[in-house]
C-alpha positions in Angstrom: 8.3 36.6 55.4 10.0 34.9 52.5 10.1 36.7 49.1 9.9 33.3 47.3 11.3 29.8 47.1 14.4 29.3 45.0 16.0 25.9 44.2 19.7 25.7 43.3 21.4 22.8 41.5 25.2 22.8 41.2 27.8 20.1 41.7 30.2 22.7 43.2 29.5 23.1 46.9 31.3 26.5 47.1 29.0 27.9 44.3 25.9 26.6 46.1 27.0 28.1 49.5 27.9 31.4 47.9 24.7 31.8 45.9 22.5 30.5 48.8 24.0 33.0 51.1 23.2 35.9 48.7 19.6 34.8 48.3 18.9 34.1 51.9 20.3 37.5 52.9 17.9 39.0 50.4 15.0 37.2 52.1 14.5 34.1 49.9 13.9 30.6 51.0 16.6 28.4 49.5 16.8 24.6 48.9 19.8 22.9 47.1 20.9 19.8 45.4 24.4 18.7 44.2 23.2 17.0 41.0 20.3 16.9 38.5 18.7 13.6 39.7 18.4 14.7 43.3 17.3 18.1 42.3 14.5 16.8 40.1 13.1 14.6 42.8 13.2 17.4 45.4 11.6 19.9 42.9 8.7 17.5 42.1 8.1 16.9 45.8 7.8 20.6 46.6 7.5 23.0 43.7 9.7 26.1 44.1 9.0 29.6 42.6 12.2 29.5 40.5 15.1 27.1 39.7 18.7 28.2 39.2 21.1 25.5 37.8 24.5 25.0 36.4 25.1 23.7 32.9 28.1 21.5 33.4 27.4 18.6 35.9 28.3 14.9 35.9 25.7 12.3 34.8 23.0 14.8 33.9 23.8 18.3 32.6 21.7 21.4 33.2 20.2 21.3 29.7 18.8 17.8 30.4 17.4 18.8 33.8 15.6 21.8 32.2 14.2 19.6 29.4 12.8 17.2 32.0 11.3 20.0 34.0 9.6 21.5 30.9 8.2 18.1 29.8 6.3 17.6 33.0 3.0 19.4 33.4 3.6 19.8 37.1 6.9 21.6 36.7 6.9 23.1 33.2 5.8 26.6 34.3 8.7 27.0 36.8 11.1 29.7 35.5 14.7 28.3 35.0 17.8 30.5 35.1 21.1 29.0 34.0 24.2 30.1 35.8 27.4 28.8 34.2 31.0 29.5 33.4 30.3 28.7 29.7 30.3 32.0 27.9 29.9 30.9 24.2 26.8 32.1 22.3 26.0 28.5 21.4 25.7 27.6 25.1 23.4 30.5 25.8 21.2 29.7 22.7 21.0 26.1 23.8 19.9 27.2 27.3 17.0 29.2 25.8 16.1 26.4 23.4 15.5 23.9 26.2 13.2 26.4 28.1 15.5 28.6 30.2 14.3 32.2 30.8 17.7 33.7 31.5 21.5 33.0 31.5 24.0 34.3 34.0 27.7 33.9 33.4 30.2 32.9 36.1 31.9 34.6 37.9 28.7 36.6 38.7 28.0 39.7 40.6 25.4 39.5 43.4 23.5 42.5 42.2 23.1 41.1 38.7 21.9 37.7 39.9 19.3 39.3 42.2 18.1 41.7 39.5 17.7 39.0 36.9 16.1 36.6 39.5 13.6 39.3 40.7 12.7 40.2 37.1 11.9 36.6 36.3 9.9 36.1 39.5 7.9 39.2 38.7 7.2 38.0 35.2 6.3 34.5 36.5 3.8 36.0 39.0 2.3 38.2 36.3 1.9 35.2 34.1 0.3 33.2 36.8 -2.1 36.0 37.6 -2.9 36.3 33.9 -3.6 32.6 33.8 -5.9 32.8 36.8 -7.6 35.8 35.3 -8.0 34.0 32.0 -9.4 30.9 33.8 -11.9 33.1 35.7 -12.9 34.8 32.5 -13.3 31.4 30.8 -15.4 30.2 33.7 -17.5 33.4 33.6 -17.9 32.9 29.8 -19.2 29.4 30.3 -21.6 30.5 33.1 -22.9 33.3 30.8 -23.4 30.8 27.9 -25.2 28.5 30.3 -27.3 31.3 31.7 -28.1 32.5 28.1 -29.0 29.0 27.1 -31.3 28.7 30.2 -32.9 32.0 29.3 -33.5 30.8 25.7 -35.1 27.6 27.1 -37.2 29.6 29.5 -38.3 31.9 26.7 -39.4 28.9 24.7 -41.2 27.4 27.7 -42.9 30.6 28.5 -43.9 31.1 24.8 -45.5 27.6 24.9 -47.2 28.4 28.2 -48.6 31.6 26.7 -49.9 29.7 23.7 -51.6 27.2 26.0 -53.0 30.0 28.1 -54.5 31.8 25.1 -56.0 28.5 23.9 -57.5 27.8 27.4 -59.0 31.3 27.4 -60.2 31.0 23.9 -62.6 28.1 24.5 -64.7 29.5 27.3 -64.7 32.9 25.6 -66.1 31.3 22.4 -68.9 29.8 24.5 -69.8 33.2 26.0 -69.6 34.8 22.6 -71.9 32.2 21.1 -74.4 32.7 24.0 -74.4 36.4 23.5 -75.0 36.0 19.8 -78.1 33.9 20.6 -79.4 36.6 22.8 -78.9 39.2 20.1 -81.1 37.3 17.6 -84.2 39.0 16.4 -87.3 38.8 18.5 -88.9 36.3 16.2 -86.0 33.8 16.4 -85.5 34.3 20.1 -89.1 33.3 20.8 -88.3 29.9 19.3 -86.0 29.2 22.3 -87.7 27.8 25.3 -87.1 29.2 28.7 -85.2 26.1 29.7 -82.8 26.5 26.8 -82.3 30.1 27.7 -81.4 29.1 31.3 -79.0 26.5 30.0 -77.2 29.1 27.8 -77.0 31.4 30.9 -75.6 28.6 33.0 -73.0 27.6 30.4 -71.9 31.2 30.0 -71.7 31.6 33.8 -69.4 28.5 34.1 -67.3 29.6 31.2 -66.8 33.1 32.8 -65.9 31.4 36.1 -63.3 29.2 34.4 -61.8 32.3 32.7 -61.7 34.1 36.1 -60.1 31.2 37.9 -57.5 30.9 35.2 -56.6 34.6 35.3 -56.5 34.4 39.1 -54.1 31.5 39.0 -51.8 33.3 36.5 -51.8 36.4 38.8 -51.1 34.2 41.8 -48.1 32.5 40.2 -46.8 35.9 39.2 -47.2 37.3 42.7 -45.6 34.2 44.3 -42.6 34.6 41.9 -42.2 38.0 43.6 -42.3 36.3 47.1 -45.7 37.8 47.8 -47.8 34.8 49.0 -50.5 36.2 51.3 -51.5 33.9 54.2 -53.8 34.3 57.2 -52.3 31.9 59.6 -54.1 30.7 62.7 -53.4 28.0 65.2 -55.7 25.1 64.1 -56.4 21.5 64.7 -55.9 19.9 61.3 -58.1 16.9 62.0 -61.6 18.5 61.2 -60.2 20.0 58.0 -58.8 16.7 56.9 -62.0 14.8 57.7 -64.0 17.4 55.7 -61.7 17.2 52.6 -61.7 13.4 52.9 -65.5 13.1 52.9 -65.9 15.5 49.9 -63.5 13.5 47.8 -64.9 10.2 49.0 -68.2 11.1 47.5 -66.5 12.3 44.3 -64.5 9.0 44.1 -67.7 7.0 44.6 -69.2 8.6 41.5 -66.1 7.5 39.6 -65.9 4.0 41.2 -62.7 5.0 42.9 -62.2 4.1 46.5 -60.9 6.8 48.9 -59.2 5.3 51.9 -58.9 7.0 55.3 -55.4 6.6 56.9 -55.5 9.7 59.1 -54.2 9.3 62.6 -57.0 10.1 65.1 -54.8 12.4 67.2 -52.8 15.1 65.4 -50.8 18.1 66.7 -51.8 21.7 66.3 -50.3 23.6 63.3 -50.2 27.3 62.5 -51.6 27.6 59.0 -54.0 29.3 56.7 -56.8 26.7 56.7 -58.4 27.7 53.4 -55.1 27.7 51.6 -54.1 24.3 52.9 -57.5 23.0 51.9 -56.9 24.4 48.5 -53.6 22.5 48.2 -55.1 19.2 49.3 -58.1 19.7 47.0 -55.8 20.2 44.1 -53.7 17.1 44.9 -56.9 15.0 45.4 -58.4 16.3 42.2 -55.3 15.3 40.3 -55.3 11.9 41.9 -58.9 11.3 40.8 -58.2 12.6 37.3 -55.3 10.2 36.7 -56.6 7.2 38.6 -58.6 4.7 36.4 -62.0 3.3 37.4 -61.7 0.7 40.1 -58.5 2.3 41.5 -57.8 3.6 45.0 -56.7 6.8 46.7 -55.4 7.0 50.2 -55.1 10.0 52.5 -52.7 9.5 55.3 -51.8 12.1 58.0 -49.2 11.5 60.7 -46.3 13.2 62.6 -42.8 12.7 61.3 -39.4 14.1 62.4 -36.9 15.4 59.9 -33.6 17.1 60.7 -34.7 17.5 64.3 -37.8 19.3 63.3 -41.4 18.0 63.7 -43.8 18.0 60.8 -47.4 17.1 60.1 -47.1 15.0 57.0 -50.2 14.6 54.8 -49.7 12.0 52.1 -52.0 11.5 49.1 -51.3 8.2 47.3 -53.1 6.8 44.2 -53.0 3.8 42.0 -53.1 5.9 38.9 -51.0 6.2 35.7 -48.0 7.6 37.5 -45.5 10.2 36.2 -42.4 9.4 34.1 -39.1 10.1 35.9 -38.1 12.6 33.2 -41.0 14.9 34.2 -40.5 14.8 38.0 -37.7 17.5 38.2 -40.1 20.2 36.9 -43.5 18.9 38.0 -44.0 22.1 40.1 -42.8 24.4 37.3 -45.7 26.6 36.3 -44.4 27.0 32.7 -44.1 23.3 31.9 -46.8 20.7 31.3 -46.4 17.3 32.9 -48.0 14.2 31.4 -49.1 11.1 33.2 -47.9 7.8 31.8 -49.9 7.5 28.6 -52.2 10.4 29.5 -51.7 14.1 28.6 -52.6 16.9 31.0 -55.0 19.4 29.5 -54.6 23.1 30.0 -51.9 25.2 31.6 -52.3 23.4 34.9 -51.0 25.9 37.5 -52.4 24.0 40.5 -49.2 22.2 41.5 -47.1 25.3 41.1 -49.4 27.3 43.3 -49.6 24.5 45.8 -45.8 24.4 46.1 -45.7 28.2 46.7 -48.4 28.0 49.4 -46.8 25.2 51.4 -43.3 26.8 51.2 -44.9 30.1 52.4 -45.9 28.0 55.5 -42.3 26.9 56.0 -43.0 23.5 54.7 -42.5 21.6 51.4 -44.2 19.3 48.9 -42.4 16.1 47.7 -43.5 13.5 45.2 -42.7 9.9 44.4 -44.1 8.3 41.3 -43.8 5.2 39.1 -45.5 4.9 35.7 -48.5 2.5 35.7 -48.1 2.1 39.5 -49.1 5.4 41.0 -48.0 8.5 42.7 -47.6 9.8 46.3 -47.6 13.5 47.1 -46.5 14.5 50.6 -47.2 17.9 52.2 -44.9 18.7 55.1 -46.2 21.4 57.5 -44.3 22.4 60.6 -45.9 21.5 63.9 -46.7 24.5 66.1 
C-alpha cells in the first residue's frame, strides 16, 4: 500500500531517478516531469499528495511553477518542497514567499529528504482533517440554526393554536355559564321563564358541552397520534355499504343547502381490512368540509375505484367539490394540526383538527390522503386504502 503520491519536477534526469528511487523504496507512488509546463499539466490531471521541484529550470523556474499551483483553487493546498543547489538565504526566502513549505539543499541526504517530506505530509493530512472537521462543524452549526428556527416557528404556531383553542372553548363555556346563571335566579324570576324556554336553555347547554367534549377529544387524539398511538379495530369489510350510507347521509345534507352530491362509486369494490367507524369518520370530515366550502348551487362528487400504485393495489375514495379551493401556499401544511388553512376568500373557523386526525387514521391503516386544489375551482381529496 502506497504511503502517498509524490510528484517530482526537475530538468536533470539523474536527480529525478535518484530521488524517485529513494521515495519508491520507502513506499511512495512517484510521478515525474522534466519541466514546469509538463509538470503542471500532469498535476492538474491527477492531484498528488505533495510536489517536490527544482528551482533552476529552463523556460519556467520552480518559483513560477509554485506560484501557478498556489493561484489555482484545485492545486493551492498541495504542499510544495523545493529541492535545489541554490544555497543563498534570498533563494530560500523567495521559495517560502511563493508558497513553498520547505527547502532542501542539494546535494541532499536521503534521510533528510524523507524526514522533511514525511513531516509535511503529516502536516498536510492534519490540515485536511481539520478542514473536514471544520466543514462538519459548520454544517452542524447550520443544521442547529435551522432546527432552532423551526422550533421557534413551531412554538409560535403552537402558541397561536393554543390561543384559538382557548377561544373555541370559551364560547361554549360562556353559554353553559349563562344558562346556569339563569337557573340560579330567584324563584320569582325563574317562574317568569316558560317551560319551553327552560328546555331550550338545557338543549343549548347540552350542545355546548358536547362541542367542548369533542374539541377536547380531538386535541387528545392528535396528541396520542403524535406518539404513534392510533387505536384501530380492523376487520375485513366490504366498503360498498359503508360508502352508500355515507353518500345518502350527505346527499340529504347537500339537498338542504342546494348542493348536488353525485354518486360515482363503482358497483363492485374489493374487500379491505379497516376500522369501519374510523374510515366513516374520515369520509364524514372530508364531506363536511366540502359542504362547508362549496357555494349554493355547487356540486360534490364521491368516487370509489381500484387503482394500482408502485405495484400495490388500493381502494381510492375521491371526494371532489366545486368549492372555493385552497391556495397553493397552504397545501404543504393542510394536514398540520397546529396551522389553520383558509379557503380562497373564506377563513376557516376554530382549531380545525379534522384533517390532521384524518391523516393519522388513514396512515395507521397503511394508506395515505392526498389533495389537489385550485382556488375558485375546487378541491379533490383522495383516501388511499390498501386492498386486502
